[in-house]
N, C-alpha and C positions, 0 to 999 in steps of 0.2 A: 442272307442272300445276295447280297451285294458283293461279295468276295466273289460268290459263284458266277455272276453275270460279268464281272471284270475278267477273271480268268477265261470264261468261255470266249469272249470277245477277243483277247488276246491269243488262244488259241487258232480261233479260225482264222485270224489275220496270219499269224506265222505258218500256219499249216497250208494256206492258199500260196504262199510265198514258197515254200518248200516244194510243192508238187501239184500239179494239177488234177493227179488221182486220189487225192485226198477226199474221203469222206463221200465217195459217189455212189453209195448204196442207193439203188432204185428197186421200190418195190413194185413189180407188174400188178396189176389191175386183178389178173386171174389167181393170184396167189393170196391163200391167208396169212397174214401175219397178225401176231400178237405181242405187244410189249410188256415187258415184266418190270417189277420194282426195281430190280438188278440192272436197271438201264439196258436191257439187250432185247432182242427181238428173234421169236422164232418165227421162220418164214417158210412156207408149204405149199402143196396143193391144198385146194378147198374140199376135195373129195376122196383123194386114194389116201390108202394107208400108208403110214410112213414107215420106211424099211431101214433108212439110213440117215445119220445125223451128221451133218459137217460143223464142225466148230471152229470158229474166229475168234481168238479173244485176244489179239494185239494190237488191234487197228482201231480202238476207239479213242476217243478224247475228252469225254465229259467227266465228271469229278462229282462224286456225292455231295450233296448239300453238308452232310454232316461231317465230312473230311474240309471241305472248304472253310468252314465255319471255325475250325481247329487252326489253322494256318495263322503264321505271324502277319498282322495288319502290314498293309502296302507293300507285300512280297507278292501280289498277284502277279504282275507281270513276268516275274523269276520263275514262278511255278507254270506257268503258262508255257514259256518257253521249254521248259524240261519235257511237259508234256509234247509240244510239239516236235522236240529233236528226236523223240524216242518213239513217235506213232510206227507200226509197221505198215507202211505205205504199200509195200509188196503185197501181204496178207490181204489188203482193204482193196487193192486192184483185183487180184484173183477171185475176193468174195463178189464185188461187184459184177464182174463176167459172170461168175457162176450164177446169180440172180439174173441176169440177163436170159439164160438158157433153162433155167430151172423148170418152167412150165413142160419142158420135154421129158423131164425126169420125174413125174410126180409122186414118186415113193421117196424122193430126197427132200430132207428139209435141212435148211440152214439155221445156225443156232448163232448169233452174231451179240459178242459182248460188247456193250457200247462205253463201258468206262474205260478211262487210262489204263494202260499196262501196269504203271505205276501201283494202282489199286487192286487190280487182277494179279499182281506177283506176290501180295501180301500173306501169301497162303505158305510162305516158305518155313521150313522147319525152326532154322534158329533165328532168334531174336534180331540179332545184327545182319542179317539178311534179307530182314523185310523189304527194307526198302535201302538197298545196298549202293554203295559208293560206285561199283559197276554190277552190270554193265551200263548203265544208264549215262547217257552223255551230256556235256555241256556243263558250264561254270554257273551251276544255278542253284537254287537252295534245296532242291531236292538230290541233287547229285554230287555236294560239296561234303566232304568228308567230316568237317566240323560239326555239320547239321544231322549226321546219321544217327545220334542218340535220341535227338528230339522226334524223328520223324518214326525210330522204333517203338517209340511209346504209342505210336497211334495202332501198333499190330493188332490189339485187342478190338476196337473200334472197327476198323476197317474189315477184319473176317469176322465180325459178326452182322453187321450192317450192309454190307456189300458181297463178299466172296460168299461168306454163309447163306445168304439170301439167293445167290446164284447156284449154288450147291442144292439147296432145298428144291429149287425150281428144276433143275435138271433132275434130281433124283424123280420128281412127280412126271417129268415128261418121259422119261426111261419106262417108270412103271407105268404109264398109261398108253404108249406107243409100242413097247417092246421092240424096238429096233434091233433088227438084225445085226448092224454094224455101225460104229461110231468112227467118224474120221477126223482127226485133228491136224491141221496145220500149224507146225511146231518149229522153233528154230532156239538157240541157245547159243551160247558165246566160248570162245576159246581164250586162254591168256595171250596168245598171239596176237589175236585180233583186239586186245585190251579189255577184254571182257573177263568175268570170274569162271575159271574151268570148274566143270561138275565132275567130281571123283567118279570112277567107273565108267563115265560115258567117254569123255574124250580120249582115255587112255585106248580106246577100242578102235580108234580110227587113225589113218595114217594122214590125216590132212589138219594136224594141230595149226598150222598157218591159217587156217580158212576159218569164216564162220559157218558152220554147217546149218542146215535146215532140212525140213522135208514133211514128209506126211506120216500119220501112224495109224495104222488100220487096227480097229477092234472087233472082236467076234462077242456076241451076248449068246454065251453057251445055252441059255433058256429058250432062245428062239429058234434054233437048230440042233440036231442031234448028229452031227459029225465034226471032227477036228476041222479047225479054221485054216491054220497057215501048215500046208504040207510042203514036202521038197520041190513038188512041182508048181504049186504056186509061186513058191520063190524064185525058182528061176524063169518062170512066165513073167512075172514082175520084173525082174531084173532086165530082161529082154524088151520090155514096155518102157522102161527108164532109160535104156540104152536108146530106144527109138526116139524118145522125148527130147533128150540131150542133142541128138545128131540132128534133129528136125528144127531147132531153134537156132539159128545162125548168132542171135546175141550172145548165147550162152559160150559160144568159141572163143571169145577173147579171153575168157577167165582161164584158158589153158587146162580146164576140168575135162577129161574126157573119161576117167575110170567112173565105175558105178559101186558102192558098196552096201549090202543089206546086212543088218543084224536082226536075227531070230532065235527067240523072242526077245523083244527090248522092254527091260522092266525098269521103268522110270520110278525116280524118288521124289519128284517134285510136279508142281505145276497141275494142269489140268488131269494129267497123267494118272496122277495119285487118286484123284477122284473118281474119274472113270474106272480105275482098276477097282476101288473099292465098291462101286457099283456094280459092276462085272467082275468077280472076283478070279475066275478063271481064264480071262481073256488073254489072248497072246496078241501080241503085237508084230507088225513088220515096219520095220523102219528104212526109208532110202535116204540118201543125202543130196538135196539140192540145194544150191544157197539162195534162200528167199530173199535177202537183201538186195539180190542181182536184178529182181523184178521191178525197184522202185521207178527208176526212170526206163522201163521197158517199153516197146512199142506196144500197141493194144493187140497185134497178132499172137505175141509173145505170151500175153497173160491169157488169150484165148486157147493157147495150145497147151498150157498149164491146166485151164479148166477141162479140156478135152481129155487129157491125160488121167484127171482125178476121176473123170466119170468113166474112162476107159478100165481104170485099175478098179473101181469099184464093181464094175460088171464083171470084170474078170475073177475078183473073188466071191463072186455071189453065183458062179457056176453049180 
């Protein structure tokens, strides 16, 4: 337990230095919130039927006690540094803004994964990619290549005790609420950004020099009886994305004005695999927005992103 307390202290200090947006999730009194064993929170209306799940899985900072106890003694500060360096602050900021307006959308629920992405990414198919050298940043214990073999051995432990528990609970939540749609704010790295390219994904985009990110939309075919993604939907969402980009001056500095949509988008790893397993016939609509741009974005920018997410959800629910 001592390892975990020391790591948590260091993470809190480092994260506070990195951005004031860190871990600002506040749960309004009007909302129902339930914390699960996997360190996550389901946040939703107390009364309405849940129709949509919104997942945020890369913004947490906690480390399970079982994983902390496995770590090399006296390395707590290095591990904490790696956790802090790789926090998805952009996603965290968007989730926090969404939580503030969630009471206006009683059919929407947030599922917030509280553990560090170093744990959440342990579901990758190949052992040597469980806690890979890239895309994680920092010359720290978790990211140094010479330590990769040691941490790869943690795969079974992490999968069973943290990721496995998360999936079990998500499965139960899907069965219990039968949501029509699941939305997942997702990012991945490309080689040019210093990260690990994902085959068949980066090849389909013309922005290899960027670090793309976006939102993925899922349909639960058991909840409705019509096709989810149609050409009309795709065109309407492209227009909506264009409006989002043009409405946010903060994004103009990137020189990124075009919008790409890939339909359907079949992913091979991360939460997409799990949602795809739970909802085998789901089609996904992907759009490209650089989530890392929101790390230092002003509040009105994150509000605009939240507004876009909710508009897109309503559009696809027509």
